[in-house]
C-alpha positions as semicolon CSV with decimal commas, in nm:
position;residue;x (nm);y (nm);z (nm)
1;M;7,395;12,230;-7,736
2;A;7,312;12,228;-7,365
3;N;7,214;11,902;-7,202
4;K;6,841;11,862;-7,156
5;K;6,737;11,864;-6,791
6;K;6,604;11,539;-6,654
7;R;6,253;11,556;-6,510
8;V;6,160;11,410;-6,173
9;L;5,802;11,372;-6,054
10;I;5,785;11,439;-5,678
11;I;5,469;11,306;-5,509
12;S;5,416;11,483;-5,178
13;Y;5,111;11,556;-4,963
14;Y;5,314;11,820;-4,777
15;W;5,389;12,124;-4,993
16;P;5,371;12,500;-4,941
17;P;5,173;12,668;-4,798
18;C;5,193;12,381;-4,546
19;G;5,376;12,476;-4,228
20;G;5,573;12,256;-3,991
21;I;5,880;12,047;-4,057
22;A;5,730;11,763;-4,264
23;V;5,702;11,990;-4,569
24;L;6,077;12,052;-4,579
25;R;6,185;11,705;-4,693
26;C;6,049;11,725;-5,048
27;L;6,068;12,103;-5,071
28;K;6,442;12,106;-5,004
29;F;6,500;11,808;-5,234
30;A;6,320;11,997;-5,511
31;K;6,521;12,313;-5,441
32;Y;6,859;12,142;-5,470
33;L;6,768;11,890;-5,739
34;S;6,682;12,193;-5,952
35;Q;7,037;12,323;-5,895
36;L;7,175;11,980;-5,990
37;G;7,020;11,977;-6,336
38;W;6,672;11,838;-6,267
39;E;6,334;11,984;-6,352
40;P;6,099;11,903;-6,061
41;V;5,736;11,824;-6,135
42;I;5,539;11,831;-5,810
43;L;5,209;11,656;-5,741
44;A;5,050;11,810;-5,430
45;P;4,696;11,829;-5,294
46;D;4,472;12,129;-5,346
47;E;4,302;12,264;-5,030
48;A;4,457;12,005;-4,797
49;H;4,385;12,007;-4,423
50;Y;4,734;12,114;-4,315
51;P;4,813;12,144;-3,942
52;S;4,948;12,495;-4,001
53;I;5,008;12,742;-4,284
54;D;5,343;12,911;-4,344
55;Y;5,402;13,116;-4,658
56;S;5,768;13,178;-4,570
57;N;5,855;12,845;-4,732
58;D;5,749;12,973;-5,075
59;K;6,097;13,117;-5,130
60;D;6,239;12,764;-5,167
61;I;6,010;12,657;-5,453
62;P;6,238;12,632;-5,759
63;D;6,163;12,871;-6,044
64;N;6,157;12,583;-6,291
65;A;5,924;12,364;-6,084
66;I;5,594;12,256;-6,237
67;I;5,328;12,234;-5,966
68;L;5,034;12,000;-6,028
69;K;4,759;12,055;-5,770
70;Q;4,483;11,796;-5,737
71;K;4,174;11,827;-5,518
72;I;4,176;11,617;-5,203
73;W;3,898;11,510;-4,965
74;E;3,994;11,440;-4,605
75;P;3,766;11,329;-4,318
76;Y;3,900;11,567;-4,054
77;H;3,591;11,789;-4,051
78;I;3,380;11,479;-3,971
79;Y;3,615;11,382;-3,687
80;K;3,598;11,733;-3,541
81;F;3,219;11,732;-3,562
82;I;3,191;11,393;-3,388
83;T;3,435;11,488;-3,112
84;R;3,287;11,840;-3,081
85;Q;3,607;12,023;-3,162
86;K;3,633;12,366;-3,321
87;K;3,652;12,391;-3,701
88;E;3,997;12,549;-3,677
89;A;4,136;12,280;-3,442
90;S;4,448;12,096;-3,560
91;V;4,382;11,722;-3,535
92;N;4,659;11,582;-3,756
93;N;4,861;11,482;-3,447
94;V;4,569;11,370;-3,230
95;F;4,737;11,040;-3,137
96;Y;5,000;11,226;-2,936
97;V;4,877;11,577;-2,862
98;K;4,541;11,657;-2,700
99;D;4,400;11,957;-2,518
100;K;4,216;11,722;-2,282
101;K;4,135;11,353;-2,235
102;L;3,918;11,232;-2,524
103;G;3,629;10,988;-2,484
104;W;3,433;10,727;-2,676
105;A;3,378;10,946;-2,984
106;H;3,754;10,973;-3,033
107;K;3,799;10,598;-2,988
108;A;3,523;10,521;-3,240
109;S;3,672;10,766;-3,489
110;V;4,017;10,611;-3,454
111;W;3,869;10,264;-3,515
112;I;3,697;10,385;-3,833
113;R;4,008;10,569;-3,954
114;S;4,229;10,267;-3,878
115;N;4,025;10,012;-4,071
116;F;3,850;10,206;-4,346
117;F;4,101;10,480;-4,432
118;I;4,404;10,275;-4,539
119;P;4,688;10,360;-4,545
120;D;4,581;10,692;-4,387
121;A;4,324;10,970;-4,382
122;R;4,435;11,095;-4,727
123;C;4,350;10,768;-4,904
124;M;4,058;10,921;-5,097
125;W;4,324;11,112;-5,291
126;I;4,491;10,797;-5,426
127;N;4,276;10,690;-5,722
128;P;4,208;11,040;-5,862
129;A;4,579;11,125;-5,833
130;V;4,683;10,803;-6,008
131;D;4,435;10,855;-6,292
132;F;4,551;11,214;-6,336
133;L;4,922;11,125;-6,334
134;V;4,891;10,835;-6,577
135;D;4,717;11,066;-6,827
136;Y;4,960;11,351;-6,760
137;L;5,269;11,133;-6,809
138;K;5,150;11,013;-7,150
139;E;5,196;11,367;-7,283
140;N;5,458;11,486;-7,035
141;P;5,693;11,199;-6,951
142;V;5,940;11,220;-6,663
143;D;6,266;11,034;-6,611
144;A;6,197;10,923;-6,253
145;I;5,952;10,940;-5,965
146;L;6,033;11,040;-5,605
147;S;5,767;10,989;-5,338
148;D;5,784;11,065;-4,969
149;G;5,583;10,910;-4,688
150;P;5,409;10,936;-4,456
151;P;5,140;10,993;-4,537
152;H;5,173;10,663;-4,718
153;S;4,895;10,758;-4,955
154;N;5,192;10,920;-5,134
155;T;5,366;10,582;-5,137
156;R;5,053;10,408;-5,267
157;I;5,009;10,663;-5,548
158;A;5,371;10,610;-5,655
159;T;5,332;10,230;-5,639
160;L;5,037;10,235;-5,880
161;V;5,189;10,495;-6,115
162;K;5,510;10,291;-6,135
163;Q;5,311;9,975;-6,209
164;K;5,109;10,148;-6,483
165;T;5,391;10,345;-6,649
166;G;5,716;10,164;-6,566
167;T;5,880;10,494;-6,466
168;P;6,178;10,437;-6,230
169;W;6,072;10,507;-5,870
170;L;6,263;10,608;-5,557
171;A;6,047;10,555;-5,245
172;D;6,156;10,783;-4,962
173;F;6,041;10,739;-4,602
174;Q;6,044;11,009;-4,332
175;D;5,890;10,742;-4,107
176;P;5,841;10,371;-4,174
177;W;5,494;10,230;-4,244
178;T;5,390;9,937;-4,023
179;Q;5,697;9,986;-3,803
180;V;5,622;10,348;-3,711
181;D;5,552;10,410;-3,342
182;Y;5,190;10,523;-3,381
183;Y;5,100;10,211;-3,583
184;S;5,050;10,029;-3,252
185;L;4,801;10,302;-3,150
186;L;4,571;10,227;-3,444
187;S;4,263;10,022;-3,352
188;L;4,327;9,768;-3,625
189;T;4,128;9,457;-3,700
190;K;4,317;9,157;-3,840
191;W;4,182;9,253;-4,181
192;G;4,304;9,612;-4,145
193;D;4,650;9,507;-4,031
194;A;4,677;9,257;-4,318
195;K;4,576;9,529;-4,567
196;H;4,845;9,767;-4,442
197;R;5,112;9,498;-4,461
198;K;5,001;9,387;-4,809
199;L;5,026;9,742;-4,947
200;E;5,361;9,793;-4,774
201;Q;5,507;9,477;-4,928
202;E;5,372;9,575;-5,269
203;A;5,554;9,907;-5,238
204;F;5,880;9,733;-5,142
205;K;5,854;9,502;-5,444
206;T;5,764;9,781;-5,686
207;A;6,017;10,049;-5,585
208;D;6,350;10,055;-5,766
209;K;6,518;10,221;-5,468
210;T;6,422;10,299;-5,108
211;T;6,565;10,565;-4,880
212;I;6,494;10,633;-4,513
213;V;6,620;10,878;-4,252
214;S;6,820;10,658;-4,012
215;P;7,052;10,355;-4,009
216;T;6,839;10,161;-3,757
217;W;6,522;10,209;-3,960
218;K;6,716;10,105;-4,272
219;R;6,801;9,772;-4,109
220;E;6,445;9,727;-3,985
221;L;6,302;9,789;-4,334
222;E;6,542;9,534;-4,480
223;E;6,434;9,281;-4,218
224;I;6,076;9,293;-4,349
225;G;6,165;9,274;-4,716
226;A;6,270;9,615;-4,848
227;K;6,547;9,600;-5,109
228;N;6,821;9,842;-5,216
229;V;6,775;10,063;-4,907
230;S;6,999;10,362;-4,828
231;V;7,004;10,629;-4,559
232;V;6,937;10,993;-4,642
233;Y;6,928;11,201;-4,324
234;W;6,689;11,491;-4,282
235;G;6,968;11,747;-4,286
236;Y;6,963;12,126;-4,264
237;D;6,966;12,394;-4,532
238;P;7,262;12,635;-4,484
239;D;7,063;12,910;-4,658
240;D;6,815;12,917;-4,369
241;Y;7,079;13,021;-4,117
242;K;7,269;13,293;-4,301
243;D;7,091;13,592;-4,149
244;L;7,004;13,454;-3,805
245;S;7,108;13,664;-3,509
246;T;7,377;13,510;-3,288
247;E;7,256;13,698;-2,980
248;V;7,159;13,453;-2,703
249;D;6,887;13,498;-2,438
250;E;6,991;13,662;-2,113
251;K;6,813;13,393;-1,913
252;F;6,913;13,025;-1,893
253;V;6,658;12,922;-2,157
254;F;6,586;12,564;-2,268
255;T;6,373;12,547;-2,582
256;H;6,178;12,255;-2,724
257;L;6,034;12,298;-3,073
258;G;5,767;12,085;-3,237
259;I;5,515;11,834;-3,110
260;L;5,547;11,753;-2,741
261;G;5,316;11,456;-2,703
262;Y;5,240;11,245;-2,400
263;D;5,505;10,995;-2,506
264;R;5,773;11,264;-2,490
265;N;5,676;11,389;-2,145
266;P;6,012;11,441;-1,965
267;S;5,880;11,367;-1,615
268;T;6,219;11,301;-1,457
269;F;6,363;11,617;-1,613
270;F;6,080;11,822;-1,458
271;K;6,142;11,663;-1,117
272;V;6,514;11,731;-1,137
273;V;6,446;12,093;-1,233
274;Q;6,204;12,125;-0,941
275;S;6,471;11,987;-0,705
276;L;6,738;12,225;-0,838
277;C;6,502;12,522;-0,807
278;Q;6,445;12,432;-0,440
279;E;6,816;12,381;-0,370
280;N;6,963;12,663;-0,577
281;A;6,810;13,012;-0,579
282;A;7,028;13,122;-0,871
283;F;6,916;12,826;-1,082
284;K;6,550;12,903;-1,006
285;A;6,596;13,268;-1,101
286;D;6,774;13,182;-1,425
287;F;6,590;12,874;-1,557
288;R;6,325;12,909;-1,827
289;L;6,165;12,641;-2,043
290;R;6,019;12,757;-2,374
291;L;5,779;12,514;-2,547
292;V;5,714;12,599;-2,912
293;G;5,439;12,406;-3,093
294;Q;5,166;12,168;-2,984
295;V;5,189;12,043;-2,624
296;D;4,980;11,759;-2,480
297;Y;4,767;11,845;-2,178
298;S;4,944;11,576;-1,969
299;V;5,276;11,760;-2,007
300;V;5,122;12,087;-1,886
301;E;4,963;11,907;-1,591
302;E;5,300;11,750;-1,503
303;Y;5,510;12,064;-1,475
304;T;5,224;12,264;-1,322
305;A;5,181;12,008;-1,042
306;L;5,553;12,047;-0,967
307;G;5,521;12,423;-0,931
308;L;5,715;12,507;-1,248
309;A;5,443;12,693;-1,440
310;D;5,608;13,031;-1,378
311;N;5,929;12,900;-1,536
312;V;5,757;12,770;-1,851
313;E;5,652;12,970;-2,155
314;L;5,394;12,812;-2,388
315;V;5,460;12,980;-2,723
316;G;5,224;12,778;-2,946
317;S;5,280;12,729;-3,319
318;V;5,496;12,981;-3,505
319;D;5,616;13,019;-3,863
320;R;5,949;12,877;-3,970
321;K;6,139;13,205;-3,955
322;R;6,033;13,261;-3,596
323;A;6,109;12,900;-3,503
324;L;6,467;12,936;-3,631
325;E;6,508;13,265;-3,443
326;L;6,394;13,103;-3,118
327;M;6,635;12,813;-3,172
328;A;6,931;13,040;-3,241
329;K;6,879;13,258;-2,930
330;S;6,825;12,969;-2,686
331;T;7,087;12,875;-2,430
332;V;7,014;12,502;-2,470
333;L;6,793;12,308;-2,714
334;L;6,585;12,022;-2,579
335;L;6,535;11,714;-2,798
336;L;6,292;11,447;-2,677
337;L;6,258;11,114;-2,857
338;N;5,932;10,923;-2,849
339;Q;5,916;10,674;-2,564
340;Q;5,804;10,403;-2,805
341;A;5,943;10,075;-2,936
342;N;6,110;10,214;-3,249
343;A;6,270;10,523;-3,094
344;Q;6,625;10,394;-3,150
345;G;6,591;10,479;-3,516
346;R;6,390;10,797;-3,483
347;M;6,591;11,097;-3,604
348;P;6,364;11,403;-3,595
349;G;6,420;11,666;-3,858
350;K;6,464;11,921;-3,582
351;L;6,781;11,743;-3,467
352;F;6,958;11,875;-3,777
353;E;6,799;12,218;-3,742
354;Y;6,930;12,224;-3,386
355;L;7,274;12,121;-3,509
356;A;7,274;12,405;-3,762
357;T;7,223;12,669;-3,491
358;Q;7,528;12,529;-3,309
359;R;7,360;12,569;-2,971
360;P;7,415;12,294;-2,708
361;I;7,162;12,008;-2,722
362;L;7,021;11,813;-2,429
363;S;6,848;11,501;-2,556
364;F;6,657;11,216;-2,390
365;G;6,591;10,875;-2,544
366;P;6,688;10,508;-2,541
367;Q;7,048;10,390;-2,546
368;P;7,190;10,330;-2,792
369;S;7,016;10,537;-3,058
370;D;7,097;10,697;-3,391
371;V;7,039;11,042;-3,239
372;Q;7,290;10,966;-2,964
373;H;7,547;10,868;-3,229
374;V;7,502;11,196;-3,420
375;I;7,517;11,411;-3,105
376;D;7,828;11,232;-2,981
377;E;7,999;11,232;-3,320
378;S;7,929;11,600;-3,385
379;K;8,014;11,697;-3,025
380;S;7,688;11,888;-3,001
381;G;7,572;11,824;-2,645
382;F;7,448;11,569;-2,394
383;Y;7,236;11,256;-2,436
384;C;7,086;11,031;-2,171
385;E;6,784;10,816;-2,095
386;Y;6,464;10,973;-1,964
387;D;6,490;10,829;-1,612
388;E;6,861;10,894;-1,540
389;A;6,795;11,155;-1,272
390;E;7,152;11,188;-1,141
391;L;7,299;11,221;-1,492
392;I;7,034;11,476;-1,590
393;K;7,112;11,675;-1,276
394;S;7,483;11,661;-1,354
395;H;7,425;11,789;-1,708
396;L;7,200;12,070;-1,588
397;L;7,450;12,184;-1,327
398;E;7,734;12,175;-1,580
399;L;7,531;12,374;-1,833
400;H;7,427;12,626;-1,567
401;A;7,787;12,671;-1,456
402;Q;7,893;12,735;-1,818
403;Y;7,603;12,979;-1,854
404;K;7,716;13,172;-1,544
405;L;8,068;13,198;-1,686
406;G;7,932;13,329;-2,018
407;A;8,065;13,026;-2,204
408;L;7,728;12,956;-2,372
409;N;7,704;13,296;-2,537
410;K;7,882;13,177;-2,849
411;K;7,831;12,894;-3,098
412;I;7,975;12,556;-3,007
413;A;8,237;12,405;-3,238
414;S;8,037;12,111;-3,377
415;N;8,102;11,911;-3,694
416;I;7,779;11,946;-3,894
417;A;7,893;11,975;-4,258
418;P;7,793;11,614;-4,351
419;Y;7,429;11,696;-4,272
420;S;7,381;11,979;-4,519
421;I;7,072;11,913;-4,736
422;K;7,269;12,044;-5,032
423;T;7,516;11,757;-4,979
424;L;7,245;11,500;-4,905
425;T;7,048;11,592;-5,218
426;R;7,351;11,502;-5,427
427;K;7,303;11,149;-5,293
428;V;6,937;11,158;-5,394
429;S;7,033;11,280;-5,741
430;G;7,282;10,995;-5,768
431;Y;7,018;10,740;-5,665
432;L;6,778;10,877;-5,927
433;E;7,050;10,850;-6,193
434;E;7,120;10,496;-6,073
435;I;6,762;10,371;-6,110
436;I;6,719;10,543;-6,448
437;L;7,030;10,368;-6,580
438;K;6,920;10,037;-6,427
439;N;6,585;10,058;-6,605
440;K;6,748;10,150;-6,936
441;V;6,982;9,851;-6,913
442;A;6,693;9,621;-6,826
443;A;6,489;9,753;-7,119
444;A;6,782;9,711;-7,359
445;T;6,839;9,354;-7,236
446;L;6,474;9,263;-7,289
447;G;6,473;9,436;-7,626
């Protein structure tokens, strides 16, 4: 008789048809957990205000997955009305990416969101989701729960469901909660800050296991009370790269994908590029910068003022297939870490997507950092601080010289196998098995 598949409840705000990279964490876990003998049960919102829609991710939904959709109410339409933005405007990343400078209406909205929508703008989903899941699990029990935050409404739902049902829970974090960079941008009262920290500590105490995406953030979580914490990197899915063309752009193209907020504005890089364009006619003729995704107005103002607008292509948001194609054909991939206090531990999901294309990476951020360690260890490119003008110039000249020799027309020999999501999901499966066994032993001891 075949072994019965274990069931794992995955609580995730981000789920297809959501676009962007945040959806991939739980989607890929579900895909590979299914191959490892699990039956995924997914709780996701119905009619959520996603920043973009991308149906190409549907192919990764496991055939045996059970999808539970629950209605969600989000206040974004109110924010857009108050700030006089279009109905179709994407405001999920408004802290970092704006079309123009926002005034008092934005500041008032942020204050309301910060203190009355805790832990985030999806908080109205928490109680209905908990009530639904508690009833559902009575008739349809699962062996474990896996939640992913942010948004930490997911984390709060899992906290309450664990408390009410006793089901073993693995709390996963793409970003930390009160330690995340944008937490300092919230207009929090003392009461609001205390509420966030209270809910965070309750989650730490309730979770059987915690995972997070970088070693630095692991240590920082442990410093504020999280227990049994392990690192599970973002990773890349080898299946996504099987049919990608290996043909590289004719021009010397640098591509940045994803959000390019004001705190990732590479001012020194732009100035160095301007200087090289003035000094070197060949560099000016060859250099192109392709920006894919949302770009803050301050970044556009910066490179335009330096006379680089003709060398920059603003692509806007694209679906995942197109994003991967643009990565794979680029001469160099640009990775910019947030210029914020916790950037040492920030490891963007796109780092591993970049690694998978095996194109050279040029990255800016603090030293040391977890990203720097991965780039150095995998031999995937160059890393330096934002303001190291001479080093940036040296890297650009070296890359341009390699480009002229045709050396960048082929994949670089980088060591990326440890970052396969298929491999990383085996770790997640092992952690789920671990907390299930731990709970069974505890129950037997009490019994």
